[in-house]
N, C-alpha and C positions, 0 to 999 in steps of 0.2 A: 784498635783494629780487632774486631771479633767476627771474622768472616769464616763460616764453617767450611769453606772451600779453600782456605789458605792453611797449608800444613804447618806444623811446628817449625819446620826448616825454612818455610817461606814459599814453597812451591805452590803454584796455583793449580789445585786439583782439577779444576774445570778443563784444563788443557793438558793434563799429565797423562801420558799413555799408560803408565803403570796403573793409575787409578781407573782409567777408562777400560782397561783390559782385566780389571779385578786382581791384578798382581799385588796391588796395595789396596787394603780395605778403606783407606782414608784414616788418618791418625786422630780424627775427631770422633771416630766410632768408639763405643764403649768396650767392645770385644774384638780382639785380634785372633782370628782363627788359626790354629796350628802353627805355632812358632813364636819366636821372641819379637818383642817390639823393636822397631828400628831405633838406631842410636839416638837421633834427635828427640823422638817421642819419650824414650826412657829418661834421657838427660833432663828434658824440660819438666817431666813429671817429678823427678827427684828434687828439682830446684823450684817447683811450683810456679812456673812461668808459662805463658801462652805461646811464646815464639822464641826462637834462638836470638832474635834481635833484642830481646829484653834481658839477655844474659850479660853479666859484667865481663865475661870472658869472650864475648863475640869479637871477632870470628875466630873461634878456637882452632887449633891444629887439626882436630878430628873432623871439622866441617870444611876446612879450606879446600881439600881435594874434591869433596862433594860439589862445592860451588863452582868448580872448574869443569865438571863433567859434560855439561850441555848448555845450550842457550837458555833452556827453562831454568836450570840451576843458577846460571849467571843472573837471570832476572830475579830469582828468589833471593840471591845475595843482595842485590840492590834494594829489594823490598825490605829485607831484614836490616840493612844498613840504615835506611830511612827511619825504621822503628827505633833502632839503637840510638840514633842521633836525635830522637824526639820529634821527627818530622813525619812519622808514619801515621 
């Protein structure tokens, strides 16, 4: 799965209000203006993986609370679980 609108965490940027309101520049961008990378972007970068679902530690404690925050995040979890299980 190499969709430029699917974030490292699995969120679908096309329906994400943070992305639509420019609060998040989109983690597939090369530059993040003013500030630190979000945790999944930094973590996936260190591990050289495209998505959290490719991580051997999926779903790590750092991401469990994130995946429970909203319906969009719950959908991201399901998307990442499919990738993790090789069905993505």
